[in-house]
N, C-alpha and C positions, 0 to 999 in steps of 0.2 A: 504493500500500500504506500510505501514511501516514494515509489517511482510513479506516482499518479500523474504528475505534471511534467511533461517534457517541453522544454523551451529551447529554441535555437536548434542546435544539432543533436540535442539529447544528452550532452555531456553534463550539464548542470541541471539539477532537479530541485524541486521544493522551493523553499524561501530564497535560497541563494540564487537560484535560476530566475525567480521572479524579480529579485532585486537587480540582477544583471540586465534583464529585459527592460525593466523600467528605466534604468540608467541610459539605455540606448534610445528609448522612445522619448522620454521627457528631457528635452533640451531647453535652454533658455529661449532660443528663437521660437520654438513651438509654444512655450508658455506665454511669451509676450504676444505672439500672434493670436492666440486664443483670448488673451486679456484685452487686446485692442478691439476685438469684435464685441466685447461685453461692455466697454466703456459707455456707449450711448444708453444701454439698458440700466446700468448702475446710476448714471446721471439722471435718467428719467425717474427712477425709483426714489432717489434722494429729493428731487424737486417735488414729486407727488407727496412724499411724506411731510415735507415742510409746509406745502400748501394745505394739505389735509389737516395738519395740526393747527395752523393759523385759522382756517375756516371753522374748525371745531371749537376753538376758543371763542371766536366771534359769536357763533350761534349759541353756545352755552352761556356766554355772558349776556347776550341780548334777551334770553329767556328770563334771566333774573333782573333785567333792567340795568345791568352794568356791563357795558362793552369794554373788555380789557384785551389788550394785545400784548 
């Protein structure tokens, strides 16, 4: 059962083989390439969260007769 995962040419197995495969796949260029595609999404989420919190404060304050920002 210890030879369940064969990675590459089959010489390295298990966790060591998985670590070697990930070292080959996960490079700085690949990580930054994926990150740059996510920047607009992250920015949109942050803007939405800020606007949502501000509007929620305004609505909550107006119900009590006290608008606070």
